[in-house]
ROKOL-567337 format. One record per residue: residue number from 1; residue in three letters; x, y negated, z of N, C-alpha, C, O in turn. Coordinates in steps of 0.2 Angstrom, whole numbers, plus 2048, in hexadecimal, padded with zeros to 3 digits. Each point is the difference from the previous one (the first is absolute). Layout:
NUM/ALA/X/Y/Z/X/Y/Z/X/Y/Z/X/Y/Z $
...
! end
This chain:
1/MET/AF2/21D/23F/800/807/801/800/802/807/7FD/804/803 $
2/LYS/808/7F9/801/801/801/807/7F9/7FF/804/7FE/804/804 $
3/ARG/7FF/7F6/7FA/7FA/7FF/804/7FA/805/7FE/7FC/802/805 $
4/LEU/804/800/7F5/7FB/806/7FE/801/806/804/7FC/803/802 $
5/ILE/80B/7FF/7FF/801/806/803/7FF/7FF/808/7FD/805/803 $
6/THR/804/7F6/800/7FE/7FE/807/7F9/800/801/7FD/803/804 $
7/PHE/7FF/7FA/7F7/7F9/800/800/7FD/807/800/7FC/802/804 $
8/THR/807/802/7F7/7FD/807/7FF/802/804/806/7FB/804/803 $
9/LEU/80B/7FC/800/801/804/806/7FC/7FE/806/7FE/804/804 $
10/THR/801/7F5/7FD/7FB/7FE/805/7F9/802/7FF/7FD/803/805 $
11/ALA/801/7FD/7F5/7F9/803/7FF/7FF/807/801/7FB/802/803 $
12/ILE/80A/802/7FB/800/807/801/800/801/808/7FD/805/802 $
13/SER/808/7F8/801/801/801/808/7F9/7FE/803/7FE/804/805 $
14/THR/7FF/7F7/7F9/7FA/7FE/803/7FA/805/7FF/7FC/801/805 $
15/ALA/804/801/7F5/7FA/805/7FE/802/807/804/7FB/803/802 $
16/THR/80B/7FF/7FE/801/806/804/7FF/7FF/807/7FD/805/803 $
17/LEU/805/7F6/800/7FE/7FE/807/7F9/800/802/7FD/803/805 $
18/ALA/7FF/7FA/7F6/7F9/800/801/7FD/807/800/7FB/801/804 $
19/LEU/807/803/7F7/7FE/807/800/801/804/807/7FC/803/802 $
20/LEU/80A/7FC/800/802/803/806/7FC/7FE/806/7FE/804/804 $
21/ILE/801/7F6/7FC/7FC/7FD/806/7F9/802/800/7FD/802/805 $
22/SER/800/7FE/7F5/7F9/801/800/7FE/808/7FF/7FB/802/802 $
23/ALA/80A/802/7FC/7FF/807/7FF/7FF/803/807/804/7FF/804 $
24/PRO/7F7/806/7FD/800/803/806/805/805/801/803/803/7FA $
25/ALA/7FF/800/80C/805/805/800/7FE/806/7FD/7FA/802/800 $
26/GLN/80B/801/7FC/7FE/806/7FD/7FF/806/805/804/800/805 $
27/SER/7F7/803/7FA/7FF/806/804/802/806/7FC/7FD/803/7FB $
28/ARG/809/800/807/802/806/7FD/804/804/805/803/7FE/805 $
29/ASP/7FC/809/7FA/803/805/805/806/802/7FD/800/803/7FB $
30/VAL/806/7FB/808/807/802/7FD/803/804/806/801/7FD/805 $
31/TYR/801/809/7F9/804/804/805/806/802/7FC/801/801/7FA $
32/THR/804/800/80A/807/803/7FE/803/804/806/7FF/7FF/805 $
33/ASP/805/806/7F8/804/804/805/807/7FC/802/803/802/804 $
34/GLN/7FE/7F9/7F7/807/7FC/801/7FF/7FB/805/7FB/7FC/800 $
35/THR/80A/803/805/800/7FB/805/801/7F9/7FC/805/800/7FD $
36/PRO/7F7/7FB/804/802/7F9/7FD/806/7FD/803/801/802/806 $
37/PRO/802/7FA/7F6/806/7FD/803/7FE/7FB/806/7FA/7FE/800 $
38/PRO/80B/800/804/7FE/7FB/805/7FE/7F9/7FC/803/7FF/7FB $
39/PRO/7F8/7FD/808/7FF/7FA/7FD/806/7FC/7FF/805/800/804 $
40/LYS/7FB/7FC/7F7/806/7FB/7FF/7FF/7FA/804/7FA/7FE/801 $
41/GLU/80B/800/802/800/7FA/804/800/7FA/7FB/804/7FF/7FC $
42/PHE/7F7/7FC/806/7FF/7FB/7FB/7FD/7FA/805/7FB/801/803 $
43/GLN/808/7F9/7FC/7FE/7FA/803/7FB/7FD/7FB/803/7FD/7FB $
44/PRO/7F7/802/806/7FB/7FD/7FB/802/7F9/800/803/7FD/804 $
45/PRO/7FB/800/7F6/801/7F8/7FF/7FD/7FD/806/7FC/803/804 $
46/ARG/805/7F6/7FD/7FD/7FD/805/7F9/800/800/7FD/801/7FB $
47/PRO/800/7FF/80B/7F8/801/801/7FD/7FB/7FC/802/7FA/7FF $
48/ARG/7F8/808/7FE/7FC/7FB/7FC/7F9/800/804/7FD/805/802 $
49/ASP/801/7F5/7FF/7F9/7FF/803/7FB/803/7FC/7FF/7FF/7FA $
50/GLY/7FC/805/809/7FA/803/7FD/802/807/7FD/7FC/802/7FC $
51/TYR/80A/800/805/802/807/7FD/803/804/806/803/7FD/805 $
52/VAL/7FD/809/7F9/803/805/805/805/804/7FB/7FF/801/7FA $
53/TRP/807/801/809/805/804/7FD/7FE/808/800/7FF/803/805 $
54/ALA/800/800/7F5/7FF/807/800/807/803/7FE/803/7FF/7FB $
55/THR/800/805/80A/806/803/7FF/801/805/7FA/7FB/802/7FE $
56/GLY/80B/7FF/800/801/804/7FA/7FF/808/803/800/801/806 $
57/PHE/800/803/7F5/7FF/807/802/803/805/7FB/801/7FE/7FA $
58/TRP/800/808/808/802/805/7FB/7FA/803/7FD/7FB/803/803 $
59/ASP/804/7FD/7F6/7FB/803/7FC/802/807/7FD/806/800/7FF $
60/TRP/7F6/805/801/802/806/7FD/7FC/801/7F9/7FA/7FF/7FF $
61/ASN/80A/803/7FC/7FE/801/7F9/7FF/807/7FE/7FF/801/7FA $
62/GLY/801/803/80B/800/807/7FF/806/804/7FF/801/806/800 $
63/LYS/805/7F6/7FF/806/803/7FF/805/7FD/805/804/804/803 $
64/ASN/7FC/7F6/7FE/804/7FC/805/7FD/7FA/803/7FB/7FE/7FD $
65/PHE/808/7FF/807/7FE/7FA/803/803/7FA/7FD/806/800/7FD $
66/HIS/7F6/7FA/802/803/7FA/7FE/7FD/7FA/804/7FB/801/803 $
67/TRP/809/7FA/7FE/7FF/7FB/805/7FB/7FB/7FD/801/7FE/7FA $
68/VAL/7FA/800/809/7FB/7FB/7FE/801/7FA/805/800/800/806 $
69/ASN/802/7FA/7F7/802/7FA/804/7FA/7FD/803/7FA/801/7FE $
70/GLY/807/7FC/808/7FB/7FD/804/7FD/7FA/7FC/803/7FE/7FB $
71/THR/7F7/7FF/807/7FD/7FB/7FD/7FC/7FC/805/7FE/802/805 $
72/TRP/800/7F8/7F9/7FC/7FB/804/7F9/802/7FE/7FE/800/7FA $
73/LEU/7FD/801/80B/7F9/801/7FF/7FC/7FA/803/802/7FD/806 $
74/VAL/7F9/801/7F7/7FC/7FA/803/7FD/803/806/7FD/805/801 $
75/GLU/803/7F7/805/7FE/802/806/7F8/801/800/7FD/7FC/7FC $
76/ARG/801/808/808/7F8/801/800/7FE/7FF/807/803/803/805 $
77/ARG/7F8/7F9/7FC/7FE/7FE/807/7FE/806/804/7FC/804/7FD $
78/ALA/806/7FC/809/7FE/805/805/803/807/7FE/7FD/805/802 $
79/ARG/808/7FC/7FA/803/806/7FD/807/800/801/803/7FA/800 $
80/HIS/800/80B/800/807/801/800/803/805/7FB/7FC/805/7FF $
81/TRP/809/7FB/7FF/803/804/7FB/804/806/803/804/7FF/804 $
82/VAL/7FA/807/7FA/803/806/802/804/803/7FA/7FD/801/7FB $
83/ALA/80A/7FF/806/804/801/7FA/800/807/7FE/7FE/805/803 $
84/ASP/803/7FC/7F6/801/807/7FD/805/803/804/805/7FE/802 $
85/HIS/7FA/809/7FF/805/804/804/7FF/807/7FF/7FB/802/7FD $
86/TRP/80A/802/805/800/807/7FF/7FE/803/807/803/7FE/805 $
87/GLU/7F9/808/7FC/7FF/803/806/802/807/7FF/7FE/803/7FB $
88/GLN/805/800/80A/802/807/7FF/7FB/805/803/7FE/7FE/806 $
89/SER/801/807/7F7/7FB/805/803/803/807/7FE/800/802/7FB $
90/ASP/803/801/80B/804/806/7FF/806/7FF/7FB/804/7FB/801 $
91/ALA/7FD/809/7FA/805/7FF/7FB/7FF/7FB/7FA/804/7FF/7FC $
92/ARG/7F6/7FF/804/7FD/7FB/7FB/800/7F9/802/7FF/7FE/806 $
93/TRP/801/7FE/7F5/7FF/7F8/801/7FA/7FE/7FC/7FF/802/7FA $
94/HIS/7FD/7FA/809/7FA/7FD/7FD/801/7F8/7FF/802/7FD/805 $
95/PHE/7FD/800/7F5/800/7F9/7FF/7FA/7FD/803/7FB/802/7FD $
96/VAL/805/7F9/807/7FB/7FC/802/800/7F9/7FD/804/7FC/802 $
97/PRO/7F8/802/7FA/800/7FA/7FC/7FF/7FA/805/7FC/801/805 $
98/GLY/806/7F9/7FA/7FF/7FB/804/7F9/7FE/800/7FC/801/7FB $
99/ARG/802/7FB/80A/7F8/7FE/800/7FF/7FB/806/804/7FF/804 $
100/TRP/7F7/7FD/7FB/7FE/7FB/804/7FB/804/806/7FC/804/7FE $
101/GLU/805/7FA/808/7FC/802/805/7FE/7FB/805/803/7FA/800 $
102/GLN/7F7/807/803/7FE/7FB/805/805/7FE/805/803/805/803 $
103/ALA/7FE/7F5/7FE/805/7FE/804/7FD/800/808/7FA/800/801 $
104/PRO/80B/802/803/7FD/800/807/7FE/7F9/802/801/7FB/7FD $
105/ILE/7FA/805/808/7FD/7FA/802/805/7FA/801/7FE/7FB/7FE $
106/SER/807/807/806/805/7FA/801/803/7FD/7FA/801/7FA/800 $
107/GLU/800/80A/7FB/802/7FD/7F9/7FB/7FD/7FC/801/7FB/7FD $
108/ALA/7F9/807/804/7FA/7FE/7FC/7FE/7F9/802/7FD/7FC/7FC $
109/HIS/805/802/80A/7FD/7FA/803/806/7FA/800/7FF/7FB/803 $
110/ARG/806/806/7F9/805/7FB/7FF/7FE/7FA/7FC/804/7FC/7FF $
! end
């Protein structure tokens, strides 16, 4: 029974990770008048070759903020990850989803 539970949890985790890695960043316009809480301090697990750490962020569900944990993303050649974040414009806040961007030439030629 313990082996079945372990196998099932591993399969679910692997499938979820595969979806997160392959899914393009969601394009959504989220605005709120509420100031997001400061990011949580978190030391990611030890580095993994071929992956980059996407830090966690505060998500807005229309009523309140909830924390979304960081995750490892498969590295993309000549690209770097720009983390999800909030930008203030006057009294409102706009959520900017994480995305891959072309790496500067110095990074792209490593």
